Each structure stands twice: as structure tokens, then as C-alpha cells.
N, C-alpha and C positions, 0 to 999 in steps of 0.2 A: 475535565478528563472523564472518560468512560472506560468501562471494562467490558470486553466481549470475547467471543470465540470465533476463530477463523472458520468460516463455513467451507471455503474453497481457496486454495492458493495455487496459482499457476506459476511455478518456479521458472519455467522456460520463457514465459513472456513477462514475468515480473509484476503480476497484479493478483489481487485477491478480493474476497468479500468477507466482511466481518459482521456477525450478528450480535446485537445487544438490545437491551430494553429501550435504550434511548434512540436507537436508529432502526425503527421498524422497516422491514423490507430489505435491510442490508446496507452496508456501508462499503463503497468501492475504495480500494486502497492500491496505490502504486508503490513499487519497491523504493522509489526515491523518497517516500515519506518515512522510511525506517529511521528511527532516531537513536540507534545504537551503532557506534562506529564499527565498521566491518561486518555488520549484521544485515544481510540482504534478503536471505531466504527465510520464510516462515513455513509452518506445516499446517495442514488441515487439522482442525480440532485444537489447535494451540490457543491458549488463553493469552490475550493481549490487553494492554492499556493503550488508549488512543485519544487524540484530540481530533475533532471533526467539525465540518461545517456543511451547510447546504448551499447550493445544489450539488448533486453528484454528477456522475458520468455513466454512460452506457446503460441508462435506464434505472440506475440506483438513485434514491432521493438524497443520499448523503455521500460525502467523500472524506477520507481520512487525510488530515494535514500532517499528522505525525503519529507513528505507532511504534510500540516497543513491547517486548515480552513482559508479562505481568511480573512485578517484583524487581524489574531492572530500572535503572535510572536513565531517563532520556537525556540526550545531549543535543545541542544545537548543531545542525549540519551546515557547513558552509555551502553557498550556492554561487557559482560563477555567473549564472544567468539571472540571478536576482529573484527567481520564481521558486515556488514550492515543489514543482515537478520538473522532471527532465525526461527526455525520451531519446531513443537511438533509432536511427533509420538504417535498416539493413537492405542492401541491394543484392539480388541474386540474378546472375545471367546464365542462360542456357547456352551450352556450347553448340556452336553451329558446325555441321559436318563439312 
């Protein structure tokens, strides 16, 4: 387990970057790694505890497998897909005249 500070959190897209001494260059995190029931959104500058592994994604050398606000207790999240990450595909269609 490591402790870090969220450098950036993009709530609309559900991802962020965590800085810590153990993850130089930043640690990529997806909202599906949130380990507190009902807690999806984090804020920039928020202190978090997290578990991580390499390699990362989108140019970051590490990725967070689980993260939660510092001082909180993490919980195991059920996963219907069996993976640590999930994603949602949104389709947008332009109206034709």
C-alpha cells in the first residue's frame, strides 16, 4: 500500500493521476479502482491510499488497482467481468436534417 496525492482527477471521464514517492512520474487510476462502496469521484489535491502495479496506461509507468481516501477502509468490489477495470462505451449520433 502507498499514500499519494491526486495530481488531477477528471470526474467527467472517470480517471486521474496520483503522485507518490513510490510511483515516480505518476500513477494512472480509473474510477473502477475505487475501493469504497458508493465512492466514485475524487478531487485534485486529495490524499489517497492505493495499491498499484506496473505497467501503467496512457504513458504512465504505473496503474492503481485499488484506491481509497486516506484514513478510510478499502472494501473488495465485486466484478461481473472478472477484471479490475470496467469501461463504458458512449455512442453519440448527429441528427440529420
